[in-house]
Gaussian input, Z-matrix of N, CA and C with variables (Angstrom, degrees):
# hf/3-21g

backbone

0 1
 N
 C     1     B1
 C     2     B2     1     A1
 N     3     B3     2     A2     1     D1
 C     4     B4     3     A3     2     D2
 C     5     B5     4     A4     3     D3
 N     6     B6     5     A5     4     D4
 C     7     B7     6     A6     5     D5
 C     8     B8     7     A7     6     D6
 N     9     B9     8     A8     7     D7
 C    10    B10     9     A9     8     D8
 C    11    B11    10    A10     9     D9
 N    12    B12    11    A11    10    D10
 C    13    B13    12    A12    11    D11
 C    14    B14    13    A13    12    D12
 N    15    B15    14    A14    13    D13
 C    16    B16    15    A15    14    D14
 C    17    B17    16    A16    15    D15
 N    18    B18    17    A17    16    D16
 C    19    B19    18    A18    17    D17
 C    20    B20    19    A19    18    D18
 N    21    B21    20    A20    19    D19
 C    22    B22    21    A21    20    D20
 C    23    B23    22    A22    21    D21
 N    24    B24    23    A23    22    D22
 C    25    B25    24    A24    23    D23
 C    26    B26    25    A25    24    D24
 N    27    B27    26    A26    25    D25
 C    28    B28    27    A27    26    D26
 C    29    B29    28    A28    27    D27
 N    30    B30    29    A29    28    D28
 C    31    B31    30    A30    29    D29
 C    32    B32    31    A31    30    D30
 N    33    B33    32    A32    31    D31
 C    34    B34    33    A33    32    D32
 C    35    B35    34    A34    33    D33
 N    36    B36    35    A35    34    D34
 C    37    B37    36    A36    35    D35
 C    38    B38    37    A37    36    D36
 N    39    B39    38    A38    37    D37
 C    40    B40    39    A39    38    D38
 C    41    B41    40    A40    39    D39
 N    42    B42    41    A41    40    D40
 C    43    B43    42    A42    41    D41
 C    44    B44    43    A43    42    D42
 N    45    B45    44    A44    43    D43
 C    46    B46    45    A45    44    D44
 C    47    B47    46    A46    45    D45
 N    48    B48    47    A47    46    D46
 C    49    B49    48    A48    47    D47
 C    50    B50    49    A49    48    D48
 N    51    B51    50    A50    49    D49
 C    52    B52    51    A51    50    D50
 C    53    B53    52    A52    51    D51
 N    54    B54    53    A53    52    D52
 C    55    B55    54    A54    53    D53
 C    56    B56    55    A55    54    D54
 N    57    B57    56    A56    55    D55
 C    58    B58    57    A57    56    D56
 C    59    B59    58    A58    57    D57
 N    60    B60    59    A59    58    D58
 C    61    B61    60    A60    59    D59
 C    62    B62    61    A61    60    D60
 N    63    B63    62    A62    61    D61
 C    64    B64    63    A63    62    D62
 C    65    B65    64    A64    63    D63
 N    66    B66    65    A65    64    D64
 C    67    B67    66    A66    65    D65
 C    68    B68    67    A67    66    D66
 N    69    B69    68    A68    67    D67
 C    70    B70    69    A69    68    D68
 C    71    B71    70    A70    69    D69
 N    72    B72    71    A71    70    D70
 C    73    B73    72    A72    71    D71
 C    74    B74    73    A73    72    D72
 N    75    B75    74    A74    73    D73
 C    76    B76    75    A75    74    D74
 C    77    B77    76    A76    75    D75
 N    78    B78    77    A77    76    D76
 C    79    B79    78    A78    77    D77
 C    80    B80    79    A79    78    D78
 N    81    B81    80    A80    79    D79
 C    82    B82    81    A81    80    D80
 C    83    B83    82    A82    81    D81
 N    84    B84    83    A83    82    D82
 C    85    B85    84    A84    83    D83
 C    86    B86    85    A85    84    D84
 N    87    B87    86    A86    85    D85
 C    88    B88    87    A87    86    D86
 C    89    B89    88    A88    87    D87
 N    90    B90    89    A89    88    D88
 C    91    B91    90    A90    89    D89
 C    92    B92    91    A91    90    D90
 N    93    B93    92    A92    91    D91
 C    94    B94    93    A93    92    D92
 C    95    B95    94    A94    93    D93
 N    96    B96    95    A95    94    D94
 C    97    B97    96    A96    95    D95
 C    98    B98    97    A97    96    D96
 N    99    B99    98    A98    97    D97
 C   100   B100    99    A99    98    D98
 C   101   B101   100   A100    99    D99
 N   102   B102   101   A101   100   D100
 C   103   B103   102   A102   101   D101
 C   104   B104   103   A103   102   D102
 N   105   B105   104   A104   103   D103
 C   106   B106   105   A105   104   D104
 C   107   B107   106   A106   105   D105
 N   108   B108   107   A107   106   D106
 C   109   B109   108   A108   107   D107
 C   110   B110   109   A109   108   D108
 N   111   B111   110   A110   109   D109
 C   112   B112   111   A111   110   D110
 C   113   B113   112   A112   111   D111
 N   114   B114   113   A113   112   D112
 C   115   B115   114   A114   113   D113
 C   116   B116   115   A115   114   D114
 N   117   B117   116   A116   115   D115
 C   118   B118   117   A117   116   D116
 C   119   B119   118   A118   117   D117
 N   120   B120   119   A119   118   D118
 C   121   B121   120   A120   119   D119
 C   122   B122   121   A121   120   D120
 N   123   B123   122   A122   121   D121
 C   124   B124   123   A123   122   D122
 C   125   B125   124   A124   123   D123
 N   126   B126   125   A125   124   D124
 C   127   B127   126   A126   125   D125
 C   128   B128   127   A127   126   D126
 N   129   B129   128   A128   127   D127
 C   130   B130   129   A129   128   D128
 C   131   B131   130   A130   129   D129
 N   132   B132   131   A131   130   D130
 C   133   B133   132   A132   131   D131
 C   134   B134   133   A133   132   D132
 N   135   B135   134   A134   133   D133
 C   136   B136   135   A135   134   D134
 C   137   B137   136   A136   135   D135
 N   138   B138   137   A137   136   D136
 C   139   B139   138   A138   137   D137
 C   140   B140   139   A139   138   D138
 N   141   B141   140   A140   139   D139
 C   142   B142   141   A141   140   D140
 C   143   B143   142   A142   141   D141
 N   144   B144   143   A143   142   D142
 C   145   B145   144   A144   143   D143
 C   146   B146   145   A145   144   D144
 N   147   B147   146   A146   145   D145
 C   148   B148   147   A147   146   D146
 C   149   B149   148   A148   147   D147
 N   150   B150   149   A149   148   D148
 C   151   B151   150   A150   149   D149
 C   152   B152   151   A151   150   D150
 N   153   B153   152   A152   151   D151
 C   154   B154   153   A153   152   D152
 C   155   B155   154   A154   153   D153
 N   156   B156   155   A155   154   D154
 C   157   B157   156   A156   155   D155
 C   158   B158   157   A157   156   D156
 N   159   B159   158   A158   157   D157
 C   160   B160   159   A159   158   D158
 C   161   B161   160   A160   159   D159
 N   162   B162   161   A161   160   D160
 C   163   B163   162   A162   161   D161
 C   164   B164   163   A163   162   D162
 N   165   B165   164   A164   163   D163
 C   166   B166   165   A165   164   D164
 C   167   B167   166   A166   165   D165
 N   168   B168   167   A167   166   D166
 C   169   B169   168   A168   167   D167
 C   170   B170   169   A169   168   D168
 N   171   B171   170   A170   169   D169
 C   172   B172   171   A171   170   D170
 C   173   B173   172   A172   171   D171
 N   174   B174   173   A173   172   D172
 C   175   B175   174   A174   173   D173
 C   176   B176   175   A175   174   D174

   B1=1.4475
   B2=1.5370
   B3=1.2879
   B4=1.5026
   B5=1.5085
   B6=1.2766
   B7=1.4764
   B8=1.5128
   B9=1.3350
   B10=1.4515
   B11=1.4692
   B12=1.3694
   B13=1.4336
   B14=1.5471
   B15=1.3287
   B16=1.4529
   B17=1.5469
   B18=1.3383
   B19=1.4561
   B20=1.5159
   B21=1.2936
   B22=1.4890
   B23=1.5047
   B24=1.3378
   B25=1.4762
   B26=1.5590
   B27=1.2816
   B28=1.4959
   B29=1.4997
   B30=1.3622
   B31=1.4682
   B32=1.5619
   B33=1.3212
   B34=1.4723
   B35=1.5293
   B36=1.3029
   B37=1.4815
   B38=1.5028
   B39=1.3284
   B40=1.4966
   B41=1.5344
   B42=1.2859
   B43=1.4988
   B44=1.5353
   B45=1.3385
   B46=1.4389
   B47=1.5219
   B48=1.2871
   B49=1.4382
   B50=1.5005
   B51=1.3060
   B52=1.4571
   B53=1.5238
   B54=1.3081
   B55=1.4896
   B56=1.5242
   B57=1.3660
   B58=1.4268
   B59=1.5363
   B60=1.3355
   B61=1.4858
   B62=1.5163
   B63=1.3303
   B64=1.4478
   B65=1.5330
   B66=1.3398
   B67=1.4925
   B68=1.5373
   B69=1.3152
   B70=1.4505
   B71=1.5354
   B72=1.2931
   B73=1.4671
   B74=1.5637
   B75=1.3092
   B76=1.4773
   B77=1.5003
   B78=1.3899
   B79=1.4524
   B80=1.5369
   B81=1.3161
   B82=1.4845
   B83=1.5606
   B84=1.3304
   B85=1.4525
   B86=1.5037
   B87=1.3304
   B88=1.4667
   B89=1.5333
   B90=1.3182
   B91=1.4246
   B92=1.5078
   B93=1.3514
   B94=1.4758
   B95=1.5418
   B96=1.3769
   B97=1.4157
   B98=1.5276
   B99=1.3161
   B100=1.4593
   B101=1.5461
   B102=1.3333
   B103=1.4303
   B104=1.4879
   B105=1.3590
   B106=1.4799
   B107=1.4969
   B108=1.3524
   B109=1.4295
   B110=1.5333
   B111=1.3181
   B112=1.5153
   B113=1.5345
   B114=1.3491
   B115=1.4635
   B116=1.5260
   B117=1.3316
   B118=1.5197
   B119=1.5194
   B120=1.2967
   B121=1.4417
   B122=1.5365
   B123=1.3011
   B124=1.4689
   B125=1.5520
   B126=1.3118
   B127=1.5081
   B128=1.5319
   B129=1.3353
   B130=1.4496
   B131=1.5211
   B132=1.3130
   B133=1.4629
   B134=1.5743
   B135=1.2843
   B136=1.4390
   B137=1.5293
   B138=1.3242
   B139=1.4984
   B140=1.4894
   B141=1.3373
   B142=1.4858
   B143=1.5224
   B144=1.3360
   B145=1.4626
   B146=1.5354
   B147=1.3123
   B148=1.4444
   B149=1.5490
   B150=1.3241
   B151=1.4616
   B152=1.5309
   B153=1.3263
   B154=1.3996
   B155=1.5202
   B156=1.3148
   B157=1.4332
   B158=1.5256
   B159=1.3312
   B160=1.4714
   B161=1.4971
   B162=1.3335
   B163=1.5094
   B164=1.5595
   B165=1.3143
   B166=1.4827
   B167=1.4749
   B168=1.3347
   B169=1.4458
   B170=1.5070
   B171=1.2752
   B172=1.4313
   B173=1.5765
   B174=1.3632
   B175=1.4513
   B176=1.4990
   A1=108.56
   A2=116.49
   A3=121.17
   A4=110.15
   A5=118.02
   A6=121.06
   A7=111.56
   A8=118.23
   A9=121.50
   A10=111.14
   A11=116.00
   A12=120.29
   A13=112.73
   A14=115.45
   A15=121.85
   A16=111.38
   A17=116.60
   A18=119.15
   A19=114.27
   A20=114.61
   A21=120.68
   A22=107.61
   A23=113.50
   A24=119.10
   A25=109.13
   A26=116.66
   A27=120.72
   A28=110.75
   A29=116.27
   A30=119.59
   A31=110.45
   A32=115.21
   A33=118.05
   A34=112.65
   A35=114.52
   A36=117.35
   A37=111.92
   A38=116.60
   A39=117.74
   A40=111.31
   A41=116.70
   A42=120.58
   A43=110.01
   A44=117.04
   A45=120.83
   A46=111.89
   A47=119.67
   A48=122.61
   A49=113.17
   A50=114.86
   A51=120.37
   A52=110.20
   A53=116.37
   A54=121.70
   A55=111.12
   A56=115.76
   A57=119.91
   A58=112.07
   A59=114.95
   A60=118.86
   A61=111.82
   A62=117.82
   A63=123.06
   A64=111.49
   A65=118.77
   A66=116.94
   A67=113.47
   A68=117.83
   A69=121.23
   A70=110.16
   A71=115.61
   A72=120.98
   A73=112.00
   A74=115.11
   A75=119.17
   A76=112.62
   A77=117.36
   A78=119.96
   A79=110.74
   A80=114.72
   A81=118.67
   A82=109.90
   A83=113.63
   A84=118.90
   A85=111.43
   A86=116.26
   A87=122.68
   A88=110.16
   A89=118.28
   A90=121.20
   A91=112.37
   A92=116.44
   A93=120.15
   A94=114.19
   A95=115.38
   A96=117.35
   A97=112.62
   A98=117.91
   A99=123.02
   A100=113.70
   A101=116.58
   A102=123.34
   A103=108.08
   A104=119.57
   A105=122.07
   A106=115.77
   A107=118.05
   A108=118.16
   A109=114.21
   A110=114.10
   A111=119.48
   A112=110.74
   A113=117.79
   A114=116.96
   A115=113.63
   A116=114.20
   A117=118.92
   A118=112.64
   A119=116.52
   A120=119.85
   A121=115.45
   A122=114.93
   A123=120.79
   A124=109.05
   A125=118.01
   A126=120.90
   A127=112.29
   A128=119.02
   A129=118.15
   A130=111.27
   A131=120.12
   A132=120.95
   A133=111.40
   A134=115.72
   A135=120.42
   A136=111.77
   A137=115.49
   A138=118.84
   A139=110.88
   A140=117.03
   A141=121.76
   A142=108.11
   A143=119.00
   A144=123.45
   A145=108.26
   A146=118.28
   A147=120.25
   A148=112.55
   A149=115.14
   A150=119.42
   A151=112.00
   A152=118.23
   A153=120.79
   A154=112.29
   A155=119.15
   A156=121.54
   A157=116.80
   A158=115.43
   A159=118.79
   A160=115.46
   A161=120.44
   A162=118.61
   A163=112.10
   A164=117.56
   A165=121.24
   A166=111.70
   A167=116.07
   A168=118.64
   A169=112.13
   A170=119.34
   A171=124.05
   A172=111.23
   A173=116.30
   A174=120.59
   A175=113.71
   D1=-40.99
   D2=-178.96
   D3=-62.62
   D4=-40.79
   D5=-179.02
   D6=-65.66
   D7=-31.25
   D8=176.93
   D9=-73.29
   D10=-43.49
   D11=-175.92
   D12=-72.29
   D13=-36.62
   D14=-176.80
   D15=-140.33
   D16=79.01
   D17=-173.56
   D18=-70.25
   D19=102.92
   D20=177.57
   D21=-125.56
   D22=150.49
   D23=-179.77
   D24=-58.93
   D25=-38.44
   D26=-179.51
   D27=-56.40
   D28=-47.68
   D29=-179.14
   D30=-67.97
   D31=-33.94
   D32=174.83
   D33=-61.80
   D34=-37.09
   D35=179.66
   D36=-70.12
   D37=-39.54
   D38=173.93
   D39=-61.69
   D40=-43.69
   D41=178.48
   D42=-63.51
   D43=-41.43
   D44=179.52
   D45=-66.64
   D46=-37.13
   D47=174.23
   D48=-61.13
   D49=-44.53
   D50=177.00
   D51=-65.33
   D52=-36.29
   D53=179.06
   D54=-64.64
   D55=-34.51
   D56=179.51
   D57=-78.56
   D58=-37.96
   D59=-179.55
   D60=-64.96
   D61=-32.99
   D62=-178.24
   D63=-58.31
   D64=-56.27
   D65=179.28
   D66=-67.69
   D67=-27.34
   D68=174.31
   D69=-62.94
   D70=-44.27
   D71=176.32
   D72=-64.10
   D73=-40.44
   D74=175.93
   D75=-65.60
   D76=-36.60
   D77=178.37
   D78=-67.74
   D79=-36.52
   D80=175.38
   D81=-61.35
   D82=-47.64
   D83=178.68
   D84=-57.58
   D85=-42.47
   D86=177.04
   D87=-58.58
   D88=-44.66
   D89=-178.15
   D90=-65.64
   D91=-31.42
   D92=178.56
   D93=-82.42
   D94=-34.73
   D95=-171.40
   D96=-102.21
   D97=-21.48
   D98=-176.03
   D99=57.52
   D100=38.37
   D101=176.29
   D102=-95.87
   D103=101.44
   D104=-174.17
   D105=-61.34
   D106=-21.71
   D107=-177.61
   D108=-67.22
   D109=-14.44
   D110=175.75
   D111=-63.54
   D112=-24.25
   D113=177.37
   D114=-61.25
   D115=-27.45
   D116=176.56
   D117=-63.13
   D118=-21.41
   D119=175.96
   D120=-103.07
   D121=-31.43
   D122=-177.17
   D123=-68.10
   D124=-45.35
   D125=-176.53
   D126=-63.72
   D127=-51.32
   D128=-179.76
   D129=-66.16
   D130=-38.25
   D131=-179.16
   D132=-66.48
   D133=-34.81
   D134=176.83
   D135=-68.79
   D136=-42.49
   D137=176.59
   D138=-64.92
   D139=-39.12
   D140=-179.71
   D141=-64.93
   D142=-40.12
   D143=-179.45
   D144=-64.00
   D145=-44.49
   D146=177.90
   D147=-62.44
   D148=-44.88
   D149=176.96
   D150=-61.36
   D151=-34.21
   D152=-179.56
   D153=-77.06
   D154=-30.49
   D155=179.43
   D156=-81.95
   D157=-22.90
   D158=-179.42
   D159=-59.33
   D160=-45.35
   D161=176.63
   D162=-65.94
   D163=-29.30
   D164=179.78
   D165=-69.41
   D166=-32.07
   D167=-179.23
   D168=-69.90
   D169=-32.18
   D170=179.26
   D171=-75.87
   D172=-22.72
   D173=-171.82
   D174=-77.74

């Protein structure tokens, strides 16, 4: 919500860091639980994190 109300690169980086930590946490859960359905969340979340970070890298 903060990024929508006040779009700053700093807020985008915080959001991007959270977006990267989420699939890392899911990958850790996958390694511990061996539930393959988690891949259905890990892959899109990782791709979305990359897409979100690319504009920030140019800025």
